[in-house]
C-alpha positions, 0 to 999 in steps of 0.5 A: 622496123621501117627504114628508107633513109639511104640509097641501099634500102629495099625496093619492091613493087609493094613498097620501098623500105627495109622492114625485115629483121635486118636492113640492107645496111646490116642494121637489125630490127632492134637497133633500128627501132631503138634509134627511132625511139631515141629520135622521138626522145630527142624531140622532147629535149628540143621541146624544152630547150627551145622554150628555155631560150625564151628565158634567155637560157642557152642549153648548149650541153643538151645540144651537144648531146643531141648532135652526138645522138643524131649522128649515131643514127646515120646509115653505117654509123652505129649498129650496137643495140645496147648502146641505144638502150643507154642513149635512150636513158640519157635522152630522158635524163637530159629531157627531164633536166631541161623540163625542170629548169624550164618549169622553175624559170616559168614559175620565177617569171610568173608565167604558166609553163606550157604543158607539153605532150608527146616526147615532152612527157614520154617515159622510157620503158625499163625493159628492152621489150617495153622499149620495142613496144614504145618504138612502134609509136616512133616509127618514121612511117607512123600515121601513113594511113592517115596522112599518106606517103607524101607527107611521110616522105616530107617528114623523112626528108626533113629528119634526114636533113637534120641528121646530116647537118647534125653530123657535120656540126658534130665534126665541128664541135670536136674541133671546138667550134659551136654556134648557139644559133645553130643549136637553136635551129636544130631545136626548132626543127625537132620541136616542129617534127614533134607536132606531127606536121601534115602540111606539105608546103610547111614541111617543104619550107622547113626542109629549106630552113634546114638547108639554110641551117646546114649551110651555116653548119658547113661554113662553121665546119670549114672554119673549124677544119681550116682554123685547126689545120690550115687552108688546104694546099696542093699535095701529092698523095702516095696510094702505094704501101710503104714498108713498116708498121701501119694504122689505117684511119677511115671515116671523116673525123680529122680531129681523131686523125690529128690526135692519132698522128700526135700519139704515134710520133716517133713510134715507127708506125705509118698512118694511112688514110682511107675513104673520106680521110683522103683530103687530110693530106691537103691540110698543112698541120696534118701533112706536116707529120712525116708518118702520114705516109699515104692513102690505102684503099678506095671508097667505103663500100670496098672496105671488106677487101681493103681492110682484109688486105691491110696488115695493121689495125683499122680505126673507123672514126665516123660513118661508113662502117659495114659489118666487119668480116672475121678476117679483120674483126679483131683488128678494127676499132671504132671511135666517136659515134661509131659502134658495132657489137663486140668491136673495141671502142676508143673513148676519150681520144686515147688511141693506146689500144690501136697503137699497141695493136699496130706494134703487135701486127706485122705491117707491110714487109716491103715498099710498093712502087709509088702511085701519086695523085693530087689533092688540095683544091679547096676554096682557098687553092682555087680562089688563089688562081681565080684570075687564071680560071676566069681568063681561061673561061673568057678565052674559051679554053674552059667551056664548062665545069662539072661538079661530081659530088657525093658518096659512092655506093654499091648500087648498079648504075653508079658507073654514070659518074665515071662515065661523066668524068671520062666523057667530059670534053677536054675543054671542061674541068671536073670538080669532085667532092666526097668518096664518089671520086674514087671511081676515077680519081687515079685517071690522068685527065690532063690540064688546061693551061696548067689548071688540072682538069680534075680538081678534088675539093675534099670530103662531102663536108667540103661542099661549102668550098664548092659553093664559095667557088661557084659564088665567086665565079658568078660574081666575077662574071656578074651573073647568078650561079645558075647562069654559070657554065656549071652542072652539078651531078650529085651521087646521093647515098645517105643523110649527109647528102640529103642535108647538102642537097637541101642546102643547094636547093635552099640557095636557089641552085637549079638543074641538079642531077641526082642519082644514080638511084633516087631516094625512096622517100621522094614519092613521084608527087614529091619528085614532081614538086621538086622538079617544078620548083628547082628543076631537080632531075634524075641522072640520065645517061652520061652522054645525054646529060653532058650534051645537055650541059654543054648547051650552057658552055661559055 
Protein backbone atom coordinates (compact mmCIF):
# COMPACT_ATOMS: atom_id res chain seq x y z
CA UNK A 1 0.00 0.00 0.00
CA UNK A 2 1.15 3.48 -0.83
CA UNK A 3 -1.27 6.40 -0.82
CA UNK A 4 -0.79 10.13 -0.40
CA UNK A 5 -3.85 11.45 -2.17
CA UNK A 6 -5.30 13.46 0.72
CA UNK A 7 -4.18 15.90 3.37
CA UNK A 8 -4.36 13.43 6.22
CA UNK A 9 -1.74 11.10 4.77
CA UNK A 10 1.11 10.02 7.01
CA UNK A 11 4.02 12.46 7.06
CA UNK A 12 7.44 11.40 8.28
CA UNK A 13 11.06 12.41 7.92
CA UNK A 14 11.63 9.18 6.02
CA UNK A 15 8.96 10.02 3.46
CA UNK A 16 5.31 10.98 3.18
CA UNK A 17 2.45 8.63 2.42
CA UNK A 18 0.33 5.94 4.01
CA UNK A 19 2.06 2.59 3.58
CA UNK A 20 0.93 0.79 6.70
CA UNK A 21 -1.70 -1.96 6.82
CA UNK A 22 -4.29 0.75 7.31
CA UNK A 23 -4.21 4.33 6.11
CA UNK A 24 -5.08 7.35 8.22
CA UNK A 25 -8.45 7.62 6.43
CA UNK A 26 -9.35 4.10 7.55
CA UNK A 27 -8.73 2.44 4.18
CA UNK A 28 -7.00 -0.90 4.64
CA UNK A 29 -4.10 -2.16 2.59
CA UNK A 30 -6.19 -4.61 0.58
CA UNK A 31 -8.73 -1.97 -0.44
CA UNK A 32 -6.04 0.57 -1.29
CA UNK A 33 -4.15 -1.86 -3.49
CA UNK A 34 -7.33 -3.05 -5.23
CA UNK A 35 -8.23 0.57 -5.97
CA UNK A 36 -4.83 1.10 -7.58
CA UNK A 37 -5.30 -2.04 -9.65
CA UNK A 38 -8.74 -0.94 -10.78
CA UNK A 39 -7.33 2.44 -11.86
CA UNK A 40 -4.77 0.51 -13.90
CA UNK A 41 -7.61 -1.43 -15.54
CA UNK A 42 -9.52 1.77 -16.27
CA UNK A 43 -6.53 2.95 -18.26
CA UNK A 44 -7.10 -0.07 -20.49
CA UNK A 45 -10.71 0.99 -21.07
CA UNK A 46 -9.46 4.47 -21.92
CA UNK A 47 -6.88 3.13 -24.36
CA UNK A 48 -9.51 1.40 -26.48
CA UNK A 49 -12.23 4.02 -25.98
CA UNK A 50 -9.91 6.72 -27.30
CA UNK A 51 -9.09 4.66 -30.39
CA UNK A 52 -12.71 3.74 -30.99
CA UNK A 53 -13.47 7.43 -31.37
CA UNK A 54 -11.12 7.47 -34.36
CA UNK A 55 -13.77 5.37 -36.08
CA UNK A 56 -16.57 7.73 -35.09
CA UNK A 57 -17.74 5.60 -32.17
CA UNK A 58 -18.88 7.12 -28.88
CA UNK A 59 -18.24 4.74 -25.96
CA UNK A 60 -20.43 6.74 -23.56
CA UNK A 61 -21.54 3.75 -21.48
CA UNK A 62 -17.92 2.81 -20.82
CA UNK A 63 -17.24 6.43 -19.88
CA UNK A 64 -20.12 6.34 -17.40
CA UNK A 65 -18.60 3.26 -15.78
CA UNK A 66 -15.21 4.97 -15.63
CA UNK A 67 -16.67 7.99 -13.85
CA UNK A 68 -18.36 5.82 -11.25
CA UNK A 69 -15.28 3.67 -10.74
CA UNK A 70 -12.96 6.67 -10.42
CA UNK A 71 -15.31 8.27 -7.91
CA UNK A 72 -15.19 5.18 -5.68
CA UNK A 73 -11.44 5.70 -5.20
CA UNK A 74 -11.64 9.22 -3.77
CA UNK A 75 -10.73 9.68 -0.14
CA UNK A 76 -13.53 8.69 2.23
CA UNK A 77 -15.80 7.16 -0.41
CA UNK A 78 -15.60 3.38 -0.57
CA UNK A 79 -13.77 1.12 1.88
CA UNK A 80 -15.28 -2.18 0.76
CA UNK A 81 -12.58 -4.46 -0.64
CA UNK A 82 -15.06 -7.01 -1.98
CA UNK A 83 -16.73 -4.26 -4.00
CA UNK A 84 -13.41 -3.54 -5.71
CA UNK A 85 -12.86 -7.18 -6.55
CA UNK A 86 -16.16 -7.02 -8.43
CA UNK A 87 -15.35 -3.68 -10.04
CA UNK A 88 -12.02 -5.03 -11.28
CA UNK A 89 -13.85 -7.86 -13.02
CA UNK A 90 -16.30 -5.38 -14.55
CA UNK A 91 -13.39 -3.20 -15.66
CA UNK A 92 -11.87 -6.09 -17.58
CA UNK A 93 -15.23 -6.90 -19.18
CA UNK A 94 -15.66 -3.32 -20.37
CA UNK A 95 -12.09 -3.23 -21.65
CA UNK A 96 -12.49 -6.48 -23.59
CA UNK A 97 -15.78 -5.30 -25.07
CA UNK A 98 -14.18 -2.12 -26.38
CA UNK A 99 -11.10 -4.00 -27.56
CA UNK A 100 -13.20 -6.40 -29.62
CA UNK A 101 -15.20 -3.51 -31.07
CA UNK A 102 -12.05 -1.60 -31.93
CA UNK A 103 -10.35 -4.53 -33.61
CA UNK A 104 -13.48 -5.39 -35.59
CA UNK A 105 -13.83 -1.82 -36.87
CA UNK A 106 -10.15 -1.67 -37.75
CA UNK A 107 -10.50 -4.85 -39.76
CA UNK A 108 -13.60 -3.50 -41.51
CA UNK A 109 -11.74 -0.33 -42.41
CA UNK A 110 -8.74 -2.26 -43.64
CA UNK A 111 -6.32 -0.71 -41.18
CA UNK A 112 -4.05 -2.39 -38.69
CA UNK A 113 -5.29 -2.25 -35.11
CA UNK A 114 -2.72 -1.01 -32.64
CA UNK A 115 -1.27 -3.76 -30.47
CA UNK A 116 -1.76 -2.15 -27.08
CA UNK A 117 0.23 -3.29 -24.12
CA UNK A 118 0.07 -2.75 -20.38
CA UNK A 119 -3.52 -2.22 -19.17
CA UNK A 120 -4.76 -2.92 -22.69
CA UNK A 121 -3.65 -6.56 -22.35
CA UNK A 122 -3.78 -7.09 -18.58
CA UNK A 123 -5.78 -10.07 -17.30
CA UNK A 124 -7.06 -9.79 -13.72
CA UNK A 125 -6.07 -12.67 -11.50
CA UNK A 126 -8.82 -15.05 -10.44
CA UNK A 127 -8.02 -14.88 -6.73
CA UNK A 128 -7.63 -12.08 -4.22
CA UNK A 129 -4.06 -13.16 -3.55
CA UNK A 130 -3.33 -12.96 -7.25
CA UNK A 131 -4.88 -9.50 -7.51
CA UNK A 132 -2.76 -8.30 -4.62
CA UNK A 133 0.37 -9.47 -6.43
CA UNK A 134 -0.73 -7.69 -9.61
CA UNK A 135 -1.46 -4.53 -7.62
CA UNK A 136 2.24 -4.13 -6.94
CA UNK A 137 2.65 -3.17 -10.59
CA UNK A 138 -0.13 -0.58 -10.34
CA UNK A 139 1.08 1.42 -7.33
CA UNK A 140 1.23 5.19 -7.73
CA UNK A 141 4.89 5.19 -6.68
CA UNK A 142 5.91 2.46 -9.11
CA UNK A 143 9.18 3.41 -10.83
CA UNK A 144 10.13 5.79 -8.02
CA UNK A 145 13.73 4.70 -8.22
CA UNK A 146 13.81 5.14 -12.00
CA UNK A 147 12.02 8.49 -12.46
CA UNK A 148 12.30 10.19 -9.07
CA UNK A 149 9.79 11.70 -6.66
CA UNK A 150 9.03 14.77 -8.80
CA UNK A 151 7.73 12.72 -11.71
CA UNK A 152 5.80 10.46 -9.34
CA UNK A 153 4.32 13.59 -7.76
CA UNK A 154 3.30 15.02 -11.13
CA UNK A 155 1.72 11.73 -12.19
CA UNK A 156 -0.15 11.71 -8.89
CA UNK A 157 -1.36 15.29 -9.29
CA UNK A 158 -2.68 14.49 -12.75
CA UNK A 159 -4.41 11.30 -11.57
CA UNK A 160 -5.95 13.04 -8.55
CA UNK A 161 -7.19 15.84 -10.79
CA UNK A 162 -8.79 13.22 -13.03
CA UNK A 163 -10.44 11.60 -10.00
CA UNK A 164 -11.84 14.90 -8.73
CA UNK A 165 -13.18 15.91 -12.11
CA UNK A 166 -14.73 12.45 -12.52
CA UNK A 167 -16.59 12.86 -9.23
CA UNK A 168 -18.09 16.15 -10.39
CA UNK A 169 -18.97 14.62 -13.77
CA UNK A 170 -20.65 11.71 -12.01
CA UNK A 171 -22.86 14.10 -10.02
CA UNK A 172 -23.92 15.76 -13.28
CA UNK A 173 -24.51 12.36 -14.87
CA UNK A 174 -26.90 11.39 -12.07
CA UNK A 175 -29.01 14.37 -13.11
CA UNK A 176 -28.93 13.27 -16.75
CA UNK A 177 -26.16 15.56 -17.97
CA UNK A 178 -23.22 14.27 -19.99
CA UNK A 179 -20.89 15.63 -22.64
CA UNK A 180 -19.09 13.44 -25.17
CA UNK A 181 -16.15 15.82 -25.41
CA UNK A 182 -15.69 15.57 -21.65
CA UNK A 183 -15.79 11.79 -21.88
CA UNK A 184 -13.12 11.91 -24.58
CA UNK A 185 -11.02 14.13 -22.30
CA UNK A 186 -11.01 11.56 -19.52
CA UNK A 187 -10.07 8.83 -21.99
CA UNK A 188 -7.16 10.83 -23.38
CA UNK A 189 -5.79 11.66 -19.94
CA UNK A 190 -5.94 8.07 -18.70
CA UNK A 191 -4.47 6.85 -21.98
CA UNK A 192 -1.60 9.27 -21.42
CA UNK A 193 -1.00 7.94 -17.90
CA UNK A 194 -0.88 4.42 -19.32
CA UNK A 195 2.30 5.42 -21.17
CA UNK A 196 4.22 5.92 -17.89
CA UNK A 197 5.06 9.53 -18.78
CA UNK A 198 8.36 10.84 -17.49
CA UNK A 199 8.65 14.38 -18.84
CA UNK A 200 7.89 17.00 -16.19
CA UNK A 201 6.79 19.74 -18.57
CA UNK A 202 4.52 17.35 -20.43
CA UNK A 203 2.96 16.15 -17.19
CA UNK A 204 2.38 19.71 -16.03
CA UNK A 205 0.81 20.54 -19.39
CA UNK A 206 -1.54 17.58 -18.99
CA UNK A 207 -2.45 18.74 -15.51
CA UNK A 208 -3.50 22.06 -17.00
CA UNK A 209 -5.54 20.19 -19.60
CA UNK A 210 -7.32 18.37 -16.79
CA UNK A 211 -7.89 21.74 -15.14
CA UNK A 212 -9.57 22.94 -18.32
CA UNK A 213 -11.55 19.71 -18.57
CA UNK A 214 -12.71 20.14 -15.01
CA UNK A 215 -13.81 23.69 -15.81
CA UNK A 216 -16.13 22.24 -18.47
CA UNK A 217 -17.26 19.57 -16.01
CA UNK A 218 -18.10 22.16 -13.35
CA UNK A 219 -20.02 24.20 -15.90
CA UNK A 220 -21.97 21.06 -16.81
CA UNK A 221 -22.64 20.33 -13.14
CA UNK A 222 -23.77 23.90 -12.59
CA UNK A 223 -26.18 23.49 -15.52
CA UNK A 224 -27.33 20.15 -14.10
CA UNK A 225 -28.03 21.56 -10.64
CA UNK A 226 -29.73 24.76 -11.77
CA UNK A 227 -31.48 23.04 -14.66
CA UNK A 228 -32.89 20.38 -12.35
CA UNK A 229 -33.66 22.44 -9.25
CA UNK A 230 -33.60 26.10 -10.32
CA UNK A 231 -31.01 28.79 -9.70
CA UNK A 232 -29.94 29.27 -6.10
CA UNK A 233 -32.06 31.72 -4.13
CA UNK A 234 -31.40 33.37 -0.79
CA UNK A 235 -32.92 31.28 1.97
CA UNK A 236 -32.60 30.95 5.71
CA UNK A 237 -31.79 27.52 7.12
CA UNK A 238 -32.63 26.36 10.62
CA UNK A 239 -29.69 24.67 12.36
CA UNK A 240 -31.85 23.48 15.26
CA UNK A 241 -33.77 20.24 15.70
CA UNK A 242 -37.50 20.02 14.96
CA UNK A 243 -39.78 17.60 16.80
CA UNK A 244 -40.57 14.46 14.83
CA UNK A 245 -39.15 11.53 12.89
CA UNK A 246 -35.95 12.39 11.07
CA UNK A 247 -33.50 11.40 8.33
CA UNK A 248 -30.06 13.01 7.96
CA UNK A 249 -28.58 13.26 4.44
CA UNK A 250 -24.86 13.89 4.03
CA UNK A 251 -22.48 14.06 1.08
CA UNK A 252 -22.96 16.02 -2.15
CA UNK A 253 -25.50 14.21 -4.33
CA UNK A 254 -28.53 16.47 -4.83
CA UNK A 255 -30.18 13.83 -7.01
CA UNK A 256 -30.27 11.38 -4.11
CA UNK A 257 -31.66 14.07 -1.83
CA UNK A 258 -34.36 14.96 -4.35
CA UNK A 259 -35.43 11.33 -4.66
CA UNK A 260 -35.56 10.93 -0.89
CA UNK A 261 -37.62 14.08 -0.49
CA UNK A 262 -40.08 12.82 -3.09
CA UNK A 263 -40.34 9.37 -1.47
CA UNK A 264 -40.94 10.79 2.02
CA UNK A 265 -43.68 13.23 1.13
CA UNK A 266 -46.62 13.02 3.54
CA UNK A 267 -44.98 10.44 5.81
CA UNK A 268 -44.28 12.81 8.68
CA UNK A 269 -40.52 12.43 8.40
CA UNK A 270 -38.34 15.52 8.57
CA UNK A 271 -35.28 15.62 6.32
CA UNK A 272 -32.10 17.33 7.48
CA UNK A 273 -29.01 18.13 5.46
CA UNK A 274 -25.50 17.61 6.79
CA UNK A 275 -22.07 18.81 5.67
CA UNK A 276 -21.88 19.67 1.99
CA UNK A 277 -25.63 19.17 1.58
CA UNK A 278 -26.33 22.53 3.25
CA UNK A 279 -26.61 24.48 -0.05
CA UNK A 280 -29.54 22.26 -1.07
CA UNK A 281 -31.75 24.65 0.86
CA UNK A 282 -31.02 27.35 -1.74
CA UNK A 283 -32.49 25.45 -4.71
CA UNK A 284 -36.18 26.33 -5.32
CA UNK A 285 -37.32 22.83 -6.26
CA UNK A 286 -35.66 21.31 -3.19
CA UNK A 287 -36.60 23.91 -0.62
CA UNK A 288 -40.20 23.65 -1.85
CA UNK A 289 -40.50 20.40 0.10
CA UNK A 290 -41.84 21.49 3.50
CA UNK A 291 -40.27 18.52 5.26
CA UNK A 292 -36.75 19.67 4.30
CA UNK A 293 -36.63 21.32 7.70
CA UNK A 294 -33.02 22.29 8.26
CA UNK A 295 -29.36 21.41 8.57
CA UNK A 296 -27.99 19.30 11.41
CA UNK A 297 -24.35 19.14 12.44
CA UNK A 298 -21.33 20.61 10.77
CA UNK A 299 -18.46 19.44 8.57
CA UNK A 300 -17.58 15.87 7.64
CA UNK A 301 -14.85 15.32 10.21
CA UNK A 302 -17.37 15.83 13.02
CA UNK A 303 -19.72 13.08 11.85
CA UNK A 304 -18.99 10.74 14.74
CA UNK A 305 -20.39 13.31 17.13
CA UNK A 306 -23.15 14.51 14.79
CA UNK A 307 -24.34 11.06 13.74
CA UNK A 308 -24.22 9.60 17.24
CA UNK A 309 -26.56 12.30 18.53
CA UNK A 310 -28.96 12.18 15.58
CA UNK A 311 -32.06 10.11 16.50
CA UNK A 312 -32.74 8.70 13.04
CA UNK A 313 -31.08 7.03 10.05
CA UNK A 314 -28.25 8.68 8.15
CA UNK A 315 -27.82 8.51 4.38
CA UNK A 316 -24.30 9.03 3.01
CA UNK A 317 -24.57 9.95 -0.66
CA UNK A 318 -20.98 10.58 -1.71
CA UNK A 319 -17.53 11.22 -0.34
CA UNK A 320 -16.79 12.16 3.29
CA UNK A 321 -17.62 8.84 4.98
CA UNK A 322 -15.45 7.90 7.94
CA UNK A 323 -15.57 4.58 9.73
CA UNK A 324 -19.03 4.34 11.34
CA UNK A 325 -18.94 3.96 15.09
CA UNK A 326 -21.01 1.25 16.85
CA UNK A 327 -23.27 4.03 18.15
CA UNK A 328 -24.86 4.49 14.72
CA UNK A 329 -23.49 1.71 12.57
CA UNK A 330 -26.94 0.11 12.34
CA UNK A 331 -28.50 3.44 11.37
CA UNK A 332 -26.26 4.53 8.51
CA UNK A 333 -26.85 3.73 4.83
CA UNK A 334 -24.67 4.33 1.78
CA UNK A 335 -25.64 5.10 -1.81
CA UNK A 336 -23.97 5.55 -5.19
CA UNK A 337 -20.17 5.18 -5.09
CA UNK A 338 -20.01 5.06 -1.29
CA UNK A 339 -19.45 1.87 0.65
CA UNK A 340 -18.31 0.38 3.94
CA UNK A 341 -18.20 -3.34 4.73
CA UNK A 342 -21.36 -4.41 6.53
CA UNK A 343 -23.19 -1.11 6.02
CA UNK A 344 -26.47 -1.33 4.14
CA UNK A 345 -26.26 0.05 0.59
CA UNK A 346 -29.15 1.62 -1.30
CA UNK A 347 -29.47 0.48 -4.90
CA UNK A 348 -31.39 2.15 -7.69
CA UNK A 349 -32.66 5.13 -5.70
CA UNK A 350 -35.15 3.08 -3.67
CA UNK A 351 -34.84 4.55 -0.19
CA UNK A 352 -37.50 2.36 1.40
CA UNK A 353 -35.01 0.80 3.90
CA UNK A 354 -34.00 4.29 5.08
CA UNK A 355 -37.62 5.35 5.40
CA UNK A 356 -38.51 2.20 7.34
CA UNK A 357 -35.63 2.89 9.72
CA UNK A 358 -36.79 6.48 10.21
CA UNK A 359 -40.30 5.35 11.10
CA UNK A 360 -38.92 2.81 13.58
CA UNK A 361 -36.54 5.23 15.31
CA UNK A 362 -37.69 7.86 17.82
CA UNK A 363 -36.69 11.06 16.05
CA UNK A 364 -36.52 14.31 18.02
CA UNK A 365 -38.87 14.53 21.01
CA UNK A 366 -39.04 18.33 21.06
CA UNK A 367 -38.19 21.48 19.16
CA UNK A 368 -35.08 23.48 19.91
CA UNK A 369 -34.93 27.27 19.57
CA UNK A 370 -34.39 28.29 15.97
CA UNK A 371 -30.85 29.11 14.88
CA UNK A 372 -30.90 30.57 11.39
CA UNK A 373 -28.17 31.09 8.83
CA UNK A 374 -28.47 32.38 5.26
CA UNK A 375 -27.48 30.49 2.13
CA UNK A 376 -28.03 30.90 -1.59
CA UNK A 377 -25.39 33.27 -2.90
CA UNK A 378 -24.64 31.35 -6.06
CA UNK A 379 -23.69 33.19 -9.21
CA UNK A 380 -27.26 34.08 -10.18
CA UNK A 381 -27.92 35.69 -6.80
CA UNK A 382 -24.66 37.64 -6.76
CA UNK A 383 -24.99 38.66 -10.42
CA UNK A 384 -28.47 39.87 -9.62
CA UNK A 385 -26.98 42.55 -7.37
CA UNK A 386 -23.83 43.06 -9.42
CA UNK A 387 -24.54 46.78 -9.93
CA UNK A 388 -24.84 47.24 -6.18
CA UNK A 389 -21.59 45.34 -5.56
CA UNK A 390 -19.72 47.25 -8.26
CA UNK A 391 -20.95 50.58 -6.92
CA UNK A 392 -19.85 49.58 -3.41
CA UNK A 393 -16.37 48.71 -4.71
CA UNK A 394 -16.10 51.95 -6.66
CA UNK A 395 -17.22 53.93 -3.61
CA UNK A 396 -14.66 52.16 -1.43
CA UNK A 397 -17.32 50.62 0.80
CA UNK A 398 -16.05 47.19 -0.30
CA UNK A 399 -12.27 47.19 -0.39
CA UNK A 400 -11.52 43.54 -0.88
CA UNK A 401 -13.00 40.06 -1.41
CA UNK A 402 -11.67 36.99 0.34
CA UNK A 403 -12.67 33.65 -1.17
CA UNK A 404 -12.28 31.00 1.52
CA UNK A 405 -13.05 27.79 -0.30
CA UNK A 406 -12.57 24.08 0.02
CA UNK A 407 -12.92 21.20 2.41
CA UNK A 408 -12.63 21.20 6.14
CA UNK A 409 -10.44 18.68 7.92
CA UNK A 410 -9.04 17.70 11.26
CA UNK A 411 -5.41 18.64 10.67
CA UNK A 412 -3.85 21.24 12.96
CA UNK A 413 -3.59 24.70 11.49
CA UNK A 414 -7.06 24.90 9.96
CA UNK A 415 -7.96 27.67 12.37
CA UNK A 416 -6.13 29.79 9.79
CA UNK A 417 -9.30 29.99 7.71
CA UNK A 418 -11.41 30.96 10.72
CA UNK A 419 -8.89 33.63 11.61
CA UNK A 420 -8.91 35.02 8.08
CA UNK A 421 -12.70 35.32 8.21
CA UNK A 422 -12.73 36.82 11.68
CA UNK A 423 -9.84 39.21 11.14
CA UNK A 424 -10.86 40.38 7.66
CA UNK A 425 -11.51 44.15 7.85
CA UNK A 426 -15.11 45.30 8.04
CA UNK A 427 -14.82 46.77 4.54
CA UNK A 428 -14.31 43.34 3.01
CA UNK A 429 -16.62 40.58 1.76
CA UNK A 430 -16.03 36.90 2.50
CA UNK A 431 -17.08 34.38 -0.15
CA UNK A 432 -17.27 30.75 0.92
CA UNK A 433 -17.41 27.38 -0.88
CA UNK A 434 -17.29 23.88 0.52
CA UNK A 435 -17.56 22.67 4.09
CA UNK A 436 -14.62 24.68 5.42
CA UNK A 437 -17.17 27.43 6.09
CA UNK A 438 -18.65 25.50 9.00
CA UNK A 439 -15.84 26.83 11.16
CA UNK A 440 -17.34 30.32 11.02
CA UNK A 441 -20.59 30.44 9.01
CA UNK A 442 -22.78 30.86 12.09
CA UNK A 443 -20.91 34.04 13.08
CA UNK A 444 -22.58 37.38 12.42
CA UNK A 445 -20.32 39.32 10.06
CA UNK A 446 -22.83 42.11 9.41
CA UNK A 447 -23.34 43.72 6.02
CA UNK A 448 -22.02 46.48 3.78
CA UNK A 449 -24.87 48.66 2.55
CA UNK A 450 -27.24 45.75 2.68
CA UNK A 451 -24.81 43.29 1.09
CA UNK A 452 -24.02 40.53 3.61
CA UNK A 453 -20.31 40.35 4.37
CA UNK A 454 -20.45 36.55 4.29
CA UNK A 455 -21.77 35.13 1.03
CA UNK A 456 -21.91 31.33 0.83
CA UNK A 457 -21.79 30.26 -2.81
CA UNK A 458 -22.44 26.58 -2.12
CA UNK A 459 -20.65 23.25 -2.24
CA UNK A 460 -17.08 22.79 -3.40
CA UNK A 461 -18.89 21.76 -6.60
CA UNK A 462 -19.91 25.40 -6.99
CA UNK A 463 -16.41 26.77 -7.60
CA UNK A 464 -17.66 27.43 -11.13
CA UNK A 465 -20.04 29.97 -9.64
CA UNK A 466 -17.19 31.86 -7.99
CA UNK A 467 -15.19 31.87 -11.21
CA UNK A 468 -18.15 33.33 -13.10
CA UNK A 469 -18.63 36.07 -10.52
CA UNK A 470 -14.92 36.92 -10.59
CA UNK A 471 -14.96 37.03 -14.38
CA UNK A 472 -18.01 39.30 -14.37
CA UNK A 473 -16.38 41.68 -11.90
CA UNK A 474 -13.21 41.75 -13.99
CA UNK A 475 -15.26 42.58 -17.06
CA UNK A 476 -17.11 45.32 -15.20
CA UNK A 477 -13.85 46.90 -14.06
CA UNK A 478 -12.17 46.30 -17.42
CA UNK A 479 -9.31 44.35 -15.89
CA UNK A 480 -8.12 40.80 -15.44
CA UNK A 481 -9.24 38.57 -12.57
CA UNK A 482 -5.73 38.83 -11.12
CA UNK A 483 -6.15 42.61 -10.95
CA UNK A 484 -9.31 42.43 -8.84
CA UNK A 485 -9.22 43.14 -5.12
CA UNK A 486 -9.70 39.41 -4.61
CA UNK A 487 -7.66 36.86 -2.67
CA UNK A 488 -8.18 33.11 -2.77
CA UNK A 489 -7.46 31.05 0.33
CA UNK A 490 -8.03 27.41 -0.61
CA UNK A 491 -8.32 24.73 2.06
CA UNK A 492 -7.45 21.56 0.21
CA UNK A 493 -8.21 18.12 1.57
CA UNK A 494 -8.74 15.63 -1.23
CA UNK A 495 -8.96 15.05 -4.97
CA UNK A 496 -11.91 17.32 -5.81
CA UNK A 497 -9.87 20.19 -4.42
CA UNK A 498 -6.96 19.12 -6.61
CA UNK A 499 -9.23 19.30 -9.67
CA UNK A 500 -10.47 22.78 -8.69
CA UNK A 501 -6.92 23.97 -8.02
CA UNK A 502 -5.81 22.77 -11.46
CA UNK A 503 -8.79 24.57 -12.99
CA UNK A 504 -7.88 27.83 -11.30
CA UNK A 505 -4.24 27.51 -12.36
CA UNK A 506 -5.21 26.61 -15.92
CA UNK A 507 -7.32 29.79 -16.05
CA UNK A 508 -4.26 31.81 -15.12
CA UNK A 509 -5.33 32.67 -11.58
CA UNK A 510 -2.24 33.69 -9.64
CA UNK A 511 -1.38 34.21 -6.01
CA UNK A 512 -3.59 31.44 -4.55
CA UNK A 513 -2.79 30.58 -0.97
CA UNK A 514 -3.07 26.82 -0.39
CA UNK A 515 -3.21 25.14 2.98
CA UNK A 516 -3.31 24.59 5.73
CA UNK A 517 -1.06 21.57 5.01
CA UNK A 518 0.35 21.30 1.51
CA UNK A 519 -0.23 18.15 -0.56
CA UNK A 520 2.38 15.49 0.10
CA UNK A 521 2.70 14.76 -3.61
CA UNK A 522 3.95 18.30 -4.21
CA UNK A 523 7.67 17.93 -3.66
CA UNK A 524 9.79 20.99 -2.85
CA UNK A 525 10.85 21.15 -6.50
CA UNK A 526 7.25 20.99 -7.73
CA UNK A 527 6.15 23.65 -5.26
CA UNK A 528 8.95 25.88 -6.51
CA UNK A 529 7.87 25.24 -10.09
CA UNK A 530 4.22 26.06 -9.36
CA UNK A 531 5.27 29.07 -7.32
CA UNK A 532 7.29 30.42 -10.21
CA UNK A 533 4.60 29.74 -12.81
CA UNK A 534 1.49 30.72 -10.82
CA UNK A 535 2.68 32.49 -7.68
CA UNK A 536 1.08 29.64 -5.74
CA UNK A 537 1.83 30.08 -2.05
CA UNK A 538 1.37 28.18 1.16
CA UNK A 539 -0.89 29.78 3.72
CA UNK A 540 1.01 31.84 6.26
CA UNK A 541 -0.48 33.59 9.24
CA UNK A 542 -3.94 35.07 8.86
CA UNK A 543 -2.78 38.52 9.94
CA UNK A 544 0.13 38.67 7.50
CA UNK A 545 -1.85 37.18 4.59
CA UNK A 546 -4.67 39.68 5.14
CA UNK A 547 -2.17 42.51 5.29
CA UNK A 548 -0.61 41.36 2.02
CA UNK A 549 -4.03 40.98 0.43
CA UNK A 550 -5.18 44.44 1.41
CA UNK A 551 -2.33 45.92 -0.59
CA UNK A 552 -4.57 45.08 -3.55
CA UNK A 553 -7.48 46.96 -1.97
CA UNK A 554 -9.53 49.02 -4.35
